[in-house]
N, C-alpha and C positions, 0 to 999 in steps of 0.2 A: 647611557642607554635610553632609547626611546620609551615613552610611556607605554606603548603597546607591548613591548617586550617585558617591561616590569609587570604588567598585568598578567602576561603569559606565565612568567615565573611564579607569581603568587598563586594562580589557579592550579598549575601543575604541582606546585609544592603542597598546596592544601589537599588535593586529591591523593597524592602519593603518601603523605603523612597520615591521612585519615585511615587508609588501608593498613599502613604500617602499624599504627597504634592499635588497630583492631586485631591484627594477626600476630603482633609481636616482632615485627621487623619487615624489611623489604622496601623501605622508601627509596633506596638507591637504585632500584629497578627502573624508575621513571626519572627521578630527579637528576642523578649523575649523568646519564646520557644526554639529557637536555642541555646541561651546562656545557658539555663537550660540543654538542651540535651548534650551540650559539657562539662558539669560537674559543673557548678556554682550552688550554693544554690540560692533559690528563691530571698532572700533579696539582695544578692550580684548581681545577674542577673538584678534585678529591678534597683538598684542603678547605675550599669554600663550602662544599657539601657537609663536611664534618662540623664546621661551625654552625651551619643552619640546622643540622640534626640535633644539636643540643637543645634548641627551642622545642623540638618534638618532645624530648624528654621532659622539659619544663611544663609544657601544656598537659602532657599525660600525668605528670606528678600532681598538678593542681587538682585534677579529677580523682586520681587514685587515693590521695591522702585523705580525702573525704570519706572513702569507703573503708579505710583502716584494714587493709588486707595483708600487710607485710610485717614480718617478724624482724626486729631491728638487728638482732645478733646474726641471723642468717643473711640479712642484707649486707652487713659489714663483712661477712665472710666472702660474699660474692665480689665485693669491691676489692678486698685485699688480694684475692686470687687473680682477678682479671686485669687490674691496672698495670702490673709489671709486664704482662704479655702485650698489652696495648702499646706501651712505650717501645718494647722490643720490635713489635710489628711495624711501627713507624720508621724504624731504621732499616728493617729487612726489606721493605718494599722497594727501596731504591736499588737493590741488588738482584732482585728476582725478575726474570722475564715475565712481563705482564700477561701475555697470552697464555703461557703455560699455567700460571697461577690461576687465571680466571677459568680456564677449562676444568682444571681439577676442582676448584671450588664449585663450579656449576654442577658437575656430576655429584658431588657430595650433597649439595643443596637439594637437587631433585630426589636423591635417596631419602632425605628427611620426609618429604611429602609422601613418597610411596610407602615408607615404613609406617608413618602415621595412619595412612589409609588402610594398610593391611592389619592394623591393630585397632579395631573399631571401638573398643572400650577404653583405650589408653587416653589418659588426660581428662576423662569426664568426671572423675571423682578424686578427691585428695587422699592419697595413701602414702604417707611419709615413709621413705625407704633410704637405706644406705646412710644412716646417721651415726654409725659407729665410727671410731677413729680411722680405721682403714677406709671405710666408705667415704668419709669426708676428705681424706687425703687424695684418693682417686678422683673424687668429684672436683676438688680444688685444682688438681692438675689439668683436668678437662676444661675447666673455666679459664685457666691460664692459657692453654693452647688456643681456645676460641678468642681470647683477648689478643693473641698474636694476629689472628685472621682479621679481627676488628680493626686493629691498628694499621693493617696493610691494605686490605681490600674491604671497602665499605659495604658493597651490595650484599645484603642478605645475612650478615653475620649475627644480627640480633635474633634471627630465626634459629640459629644454632644454639644460642643461650636458652631460648624458650624450650626447644626440644630437649636439651640436656637437663633442664630443671624438671621437665615432665618425665623423661625416660629414666634418669638416674636417681633423682631425689623424690620422685613420686608426687610432684605437685599436679594439680589440675591446670587446665589451660588458662583459666581466668587468673589464677594466682601467679602462674609463670609469666604471663604477659605483663602483669603489674610490675614484677621484679625487673623484667627485661627493659621495659620502657623507662622506669625511674632510674635504675642503676646504670644500665648500658647507655640509655639515651642521654642522661645528664653527665655522669661521671666518666664512664669509659670513652664516650664520644668527645667529651670535653678535653680529656687527657690526649686523645688522638688528634684533636684539632690543634692543640698547642704544639704537640710534637711535630706533626706534618707542617704546620704553619711556620715553624722555625727552619724546617728543611726546604720549604717551598715558599709560595706566596699566595695570598688570599685576595680574591676579587671583592674588595670591601663595598664598592658601590652597587653590587648586585645583592648584597645581603639583606637590606630592609624588606624587600618583597619575599625573599626566601624565609627569613626569620618569622615574618607575620604568618605566612602560609603554614610553616612548620608548627608554630605555636597553636594556631587555631585548629589545624588538622590533628595535632596530638591530643588536644582536649576532646574534639569530636569523636575520634576513634576510640579513645579510652572510655568515653561515655557509652558508646555503642557496645563495646566489649562487656562492660559491667551489666548493661541491660539485657544483652542477647543471651549470655550464658555459654557454657563450655562446648556444647555440640556445634553451635554456629561458629565459634572461634576456631574449633578444630577443623571444620570444613574450609573456612577461609584460609587458615594456616596452610593446609594442604595445597590449595590452589596457588597461593602466593609463592610457596617454596618451589613448586614445579615451574612457575612462570619466571621466577628469579633465576633458577638454574638454567633454563633454556636461553634466557637473555645473556647470561654470562658466557655460555658456550657459543652462541651464534651472533 
């Protein structure tokens, strides 16, 4: 690949992952279409993006671990519920019509932003909820279903995890974004990258620029989220969800 295209990959990856780390998802809105535009088949672009998105989680993890905002038991619960869904999603995507799945996901993603906008106080303060056995079971099933989406369609599924943690478990946006970036970014996306990589192929010579942009963007976005606070994160989350949804549909 020419050096000019490597630089383009790095710049786009850095910008996309900075916004993603700030809002709790959405890097695929910009990064995945770029890979397709530069000539990769959808399955190859998806697998390559999945690998690069792990670096987003690593960069965000480096910053969030310093703030110590996560509960280890709850983090393990998110991992155990979501990873089986991610693996299932990697196999399902090869059988589902791409356009049908993307339009449906786009409508659902837009609804997240609209719902958050209609609930001005939601996610601004931490109010733990649904921590009973029944609440955890329902919450775990929701995470597993989102894991299926994450394993099959990469654009915006981290936003679903962020909203589910806020809406069902009562987390504030700052805490929810931290869980999403660390657990979804590193472990869910890592599992998805391995699964889809086995079923497709990865464009390895494009990865250095993508990995560097994702790593630095993840750290930058996580830092901005910690500094900015819940109200700014909420607004950016709403803008990103609507933008991701429109991109998926159109």
